C-alpha positions in Angstrom: 41.2 40.1 53.8 37.6 39.0 54.3 35.7 35.9 55.6 35.1 33.3 53.0 31.4 32.9 53.6 28.6 33.2 51.2 24.9 33.7 51.7 21.9 32.6 49.6 19.9 34.9 47.4 17.4 37.2 49.2 13.8 36.1 49.2 11.8 37.7 46.4 10.2 36.4 43.2 11.5 33.0 43.9 9.5 32.7 47.1 6.4 34.5 45.9 5.8 32.5 42.7 6.9 29.1 43.9 4.3 26.3 43.6 2.8 25.5 47.0 4.3 22.3 48.4 1.0 20.9 49.6 -2.4 20.6 48.0 -4.2 22.9 50.5 -1.4 25.3 50.9 -2.5 28.8 50.0 -1.2 30.6 46.9 1.9 32.7 47.7 2.2 30.9 51.1 6.0 31.0 50.8 6.1 34.7 50.2 8.5 36.5 52.7 6.1 39.4 53.5 2.6 39.2 55.1 1.0 41.5 52.5 2.2 39.2 49.7 0.7 36.2 51.4 -2.6 38.0 51.7 -2.6 39.5 48.3 -4.6 36.7 46.5 -7.3 36.8 49.1 -7.6 40.6 48.9 -7.8 40.6 45.1 -10.5 37.8 45.0 -12.5 39.4 47.8 -12.6 42.7 45.9 -13.4 40.8 42.7 -16.4 39.0 44.3 -17.7 42.2 45.9 -17.6 43.9 42.5 -18.8 41.0 40.3 -21.7 39.8 42.5 -23.8 42.9 42.4 -22.7 43.6 38.8 -23.8 40.2 37.7 -27.2 40.5 39.4 -27.8 44.0 38.0 -26.8 43.1 34.4 -28.8 39.9 34.3 -31.8 41.7 35.7 -31.7 44.9 33.7 -30.0 44.0 30.4 -31.0 40.4 29.9 -34.4 40.7 31.7 -33.8 37.4 33.5 -35.9 36.7 36.6 -34.7 38.2 39.8 -34.5 34.8 41.5 -32.4 33.4 38.7 -30.2 36.5 38.5 -29.4 36.3 42.3 -28.7 32.6 42.2 -26.5 32.8 39.2 -24.6 35.8 40.6 -23.8 33.9 43.8 -22.9 30.6 42.1 -20.7 32.3 39.5 -18.7 34.6 41.9 -18.5 33.1 45.5 -16.5 30.0 44.4 -13.7 32.4 43.4 -12.8 32.6 47.1 -11.7 29.0 47.0 -9.1 29.7 44.3 -6.1 30.5 46.5 -6.3 27.0 48.2 -8.4 24.8 46.0 -8.4 26.2 42.5 -9.6 23.0 40.7 -12.6 22.8 42.9 -13.3 26.5 42.3 -12.9 26.0 38.6 -15.4 23.1 38.5 -18.0 25.1 40.5 -17.6 28.2 38.4 -17.6 26.4 35.0 -20.7 24.5 36.1 -22.5 27.7 37.2 -21.4 29.6 34.0 -22.8 26.7 31.9 -26.1 26.7 33.7 -26.3 30.5 33.4 -25.7 30.3 29.6 -28.6 27.8 29.3 -30.9 29.9 31.5 -30.1 33.0 29.4 -31.3 31.3 26.3 -34.9 31.9 27.6 -34.2 35.4 28.8 -36.7 38.1 27.6 -34.0 40.4 26.1 -31.2 38.0 24.9 -31.1 39.5 21.4 -28.1 41.9 21.0 -26.4 40.7 24.2 -23.2 38.6 24.6 -23.7 34.9 25.0 -22.8 32.3 26.3 -20.4 34.2 28.5 -21.3 37.5 29.9 -18.6 40.2 30.6 -18.7 39.4 34.3 -18.3 35.7 33.6 -15.2 36.4 31.5 -13.6 38.6 34.2 -14.2 36.1 36.9 -13.0 33.2 34.8 -9.8 34.9 33.9 -9.0 35.5 37.6 -9.6 31.9 38.2 -7.3 31.0 35.3 -4.6 33.1 36.9 -4.8 31.2 40.2 -4.7 27.9 38.3 -1.7 28.9 36.2 0.3 29.9 39.3 0.0 26.5 41.0 -1.1 23.7 38.7 1.0 21.5 36.4 1.2 22.1 32.6 -0.9 18.9 31.9 -3.6 20.2 34.2 -3.6 23.6 32.6 -3.9 22.2 29.1 -6.8 20.0 30.3 -8.6 23.0 31.8 -8.1 25.0 28.6 -9.4 22.2 26.4 -12.4 21.6 28.7 -13.3 25.3 28.5 -13.3 25.1 24.7 -15.3 21.9 24.6 -18.0 23.3 26.9 -18.2 26.4 24.8 -18.6 24.3 21.6 -21.3 22.1 23.2 -23.3 25.1 24.4 -23.1 26.6 20.9 -25.7 24.1 19.8 -28.3 26.1 21.9 -27.2 29.5 20.7 -30.2 31.9 20.2 -30.5 34.2 17.3 -29.1 37.7 17.4 -26.5 37.3 20.1 -22.8 38.1 20.1 -20.9 34.8 20.6 -18.1 35.1 23.2 -17.0 31.5 23.2 -13.9 32.2 21.1 -13.0 35.3 23.1 -13.0 33.4 26.4 -11.1 30.5 24.9 -8.3 32.7 23.6 -8.1 34.9 26.7 -8.1 31.9 29.0 -5.3 30.3 27.0 -3.2 33.5 27.2 -3.8 33.9 30.9 -2.8 30.3 31.5 0.4 30.6 29.4 1.5 33.9 31.2 0.8 32.7 34.7 2.2 29.3 34.1 5.4 30.8 32.7 5.7 33.0 35.8 5.2 30.0 38.0 7.8 28.1 36.0 10.3 30.9 36.5 9.7 30.9 40.2 10.1 27.2 40.5 13.3 27.3 38.4 14.8 30.0 40.5 13.9 28.0 43.6 15.5 24.9 42.3 18.6 26.8 41.3 18.8 28.3 44.8 18.4 24.9 46.4 21.1 23.4 44.2 23.4 26.3 45.1 22.8 25.8 48.8 23.5 22.0 48.4 26.6 22.6 46.3 27.9 25.2 48.9 27.3 22.7 51.7 29.1 20.0 49.8 32.0 22.3 49.0 32.3 23.3 52.6 32.3 19.7 53.8 34.8 18.7 51.1 37.0 21.6 52.1 36.9 20.6 55.7 37.8 17.0 54.9 40.6 18.1 52.6 42.1 20.4 55.2 41.9 17.7 57.9 43.6 15.2 55.6 46.3 17.8 54.9 46.8 18.4 58.6 46.9 14.7 59.2 49.7 14.3 56.5 51.7 17.0 58.0 51.3 15.7 61.5 52.5 12.3 60.3 55.7 13.9 59.1 56.2 15.5 62.5 55.4 12.5 64.6 57.2 10.1 62.3 60.4 12.0 63.0 60.1 11.6 66.7 59.2 7.9 66.4 62.3 7.4 64.3 64.4 9.1 67.0 62.8 6.8 69.7 63.6 3.8 67.6 67.2 4.7 67.0 67.7 5.6 70.7 66.2 2.4 71.9 68.2 0.3 69.5 71.5 2.0 70.3 70.9 2.1 74.1 72.7 -1.2 74.7 75.8 0.1 72.9 75.8 3.5 74.6 75.1 2.0 78.0 76.9 -1.3 78.1 76.5 -1.8 81.9 72.7 -2.0 81.8 71.0 -5.2 83.2 69.4 -7.8 80.9 65.9 -6.7 82.0 66.6 -3.1 81.0 68.1 -4.3 77.7 64.9 -6.3 77.0 62.8 -3.3 77.9 64.7 -1.1 75.4 64.3 -3.9 72.8 60.5 -3.9 73.4 60.4 -0.1 73.1 62.3 -0.2 69.8 60.0 -2.9 68.5 56.8 -1.0 69.5 58.1 2.2 68.0 59.1 0.5 64.7 55.7 -1.2 64.5 53.9 2.1 65.1 56.1 3.8 62.5 55.1 1.2 60.0 51.4 1.7 60.7 51.8 5.4 60.3 53.6 4.9 56.9 50.7 2.7 55.7 48.3 5.3 56.9 50.2 8.0 55.0 49.9 5.9 51.8 46.1 6.1 52.2 46.1 9.8 53.0 48.4 10.8 50.2 46.6 8.6 47.7 47.8 10.7 44.7 51.4 9.9 45.5 52.4 13.6 45.4 56.0 13.9 46.2 55.9 17.6 47.1 54.2 16.7 50.5 57.2 14.5 51.5 59.4 17.5 52.0 60.2 18.5 55.6 57.3 20.6 57.2 58.0 24.3 57.7 57.9 26.2 60.9 58.3 29.7 62.3 62.0 29.6 61.3 60.8 30.1 57.7 58.3 32.9 58.4 61.0 35.5 57.4 61.3 33.8 54.0 57.6 33.8 53.6 57.3 37.5 54.4 60.1 38.3 52.0 58.4 36.4 49.2 55.1 38.2 49.9 56.9 41.6 49.8 58.4 40.7 46.5 54.8 40.0 45.3 53.9 43.6 46.0 52.3 43.4 49.5 53.9 45.7 52.1 54.4 43.5 55.2 56.0 44.2 58.5 57.2 41.3 60.6 57.8 41.3 64.3 58.9 37.9 65.7 61.0 37.3 68.7 63.6 34.6 68.7 62.1 33.4 72.0 58.8 32.7 70.2 60.5 30.7 67.5 62.5 28.6 69.9 59.4 28.0 72.1 57.3 26.9 69.1 60.1 24.7 67.7 60.0 22.6 70.9 56.4 21.7 70.0 56.3 20.7 66.3 52.5 20.9 66.0 52.5 24.4 67.3 55.4 25.4 65.1 53.8 24.0 62.0 50.3 25.5 62.8 51.7 28.9 63.5 53.5 29.0 60.1 50.5 27.8 58.2 48.2 30.4 59.9 50.6 33.2 58.9 50.9 31.7 55.4 47.2 31.4 54.9 46.5 34.9 56.3 49.0 36.5 54.0 47.6 34.6 51.0 44.1 35.8 51.9 45.4 39.4 52.1 47.0 39.0 48.6 43.7 37.7 47.2 41.1 39.9 49.0 43.1 43.1 50.0 45.9 43.5 47.5 48.3 46.3 48.3 47.1 46.6 51.9 49.6 47.4 54.6 50.0 44.2 56.7 51.6 43.6 60.1 52.6 40.1 61.2 53.5 39.6 64.9 54.6 36.4 66.5 55.5 36.4 70.2 55.8 34.1 73.2 53.6 34.7 76.2 55.5 33.0 79.0 52.9 33.6 81.6 50.7 31.0 83.2 49.3 29.9 79.8 52.7 29.6 78.1 51.3 30.4 74.6 52.5 31.4 71.2 50.5 34.4 69.9 50.1 34.9 66.2 48.6 38.2 65.0 48.1 39.2 61.3 46.4 42.6 60.7 45.9 44.2 57.3 44.5 47.6 56.3 42.1 48.6 53.5 42.8 47.2 50.0 44.5 49.6 47.7 43.4 47.8 44.5 40.7 45.5 43.3 40.6 42.0 44.7 42.4 39.3 42.8 40.2 36.4 41.6 42.3 33.3 41.3 41.2 30.3 39.3 43.6 27.9 41.0 43.5 26.9 44.6 45.3 29.0 47.2 47.7 27.9 49.9 45.0 26.3 51.9 41.3 26.7 52.7 41.3 30.1 54.5 39.6 30.4 57.8 38.4 26.8 57.8 42.0 25.5 57.8 43.0 28.0 60.5 40.2 26.9 62.8 41.1 23.3 62.3 44.8 23.9 63.1 44.0 26.0 66.2 41.5 23.4 67.4 44.2 20.7 66.9 46.6 22.5 69.3 43.9 23.3 71.8 44.1 27.1 71.1 41.8 29.8 70.2 41.2 31.8 67.0 39.7 35.3 66.7 39.0 36.7 63.2 37.0 39.6 61.9 36.8 42.9 60.0 38.2 46.1 61.4 36.5 49.5 61.5 38.9 50.9 58.9 38.0 48.2 56.4 40.9 45.9 57.2 40.9 42.4 58.7 42.5 40.8 61.7 43.5 37.2 62.4 44.6 36.4 66.0 45.6 32.9 67.1 46.7 31.7 70.6 48.5 28.4 70.4 49.2 26.8 73.8 52.6 25.1 74.2 51.2 22.9 76.9 47.5 22.2 76.3 45.5 20.9 79.2 45.1 17.2 79.3 41.7 15.9 78.2 39.5 14.4 80.9 39.2 10.7 80.8 35.8 9.4 80.0 
């Protein structure tokens, strides 16, 4: 048997590629590892350190642009890339403006013939890095606008194209579109996985809450059946007291009448409450509630289902629990749910069930269910089990003021140990 707990998916691509929640939040800020969070800065720093001197050298030596213009354009076209992890739209505006000015300046360069224009190779590399940062954090509408703006600027600059150059406008337009599509798709995958993980977490929390409420309602229905029996006995005894004890005084007779009336009224309130709790009108829950007297039958049915079970229960424990109906019912349900979990999660495992009475100072009923390692694959049932596993056990133990200890064993088995006090301590008055 195993605990019925689930855990969310491990952090990975979902956290790394998720869109930053705030405008100034760095790219990959939700990544689980430090090196992943620092990766965008490292890549862009290396890119700037490589592109800056390359741009100055190429503009100076190949295009024969002035040294001042080459240095200014190199700084303006590369340094804004450092803003891309946090403010990519600002970086894009600065880079596109610097690239446009650079293209216009190169029109008058001394050796423009035979070179690439309007976008130099360094401009294309830096622009593609910027498109990657944009695609990983901006919306589809924004990405489409950036891509169209890139094409429009290239078309407008084309009116100033000098003779003898290799036009790179179409190349950058196509490569930028591909980069935006690829990175945007990766970002979409990360966001989709994050939303699925969040929905699974919400659904799991809702299922756990619903399970808890269902188990509490079930316990309330069972307690009604137990308490209603005693209230009926009180009513009958109070009504028959004048006939069984004819010599009682009139005051005592009136007192018994008042007791019978109060018990009858309380019983009516409980029956109305039961109508609300049962809701579905299920007749099966109107049957008498089981107790430890039926554990032997439960074990025999489990053995017939193919699970080797050994039962050790003293008659003293059964009699002690029977005197406290809540304990009697809770002990039976704990054994029932524990065996059901063994059948589901550890089929074929050798199981020992022990129920005994500790007549010491605590005066408890001790329930112990221990199973070994599963001998076959777990059974996945589509329908509901006999209860709600460990949640139901905890609720029943808490109801009686007892304790529950569950957990795996070193040999691969599982243990359920419950201590149900027959005389729980009275609650302190507030």
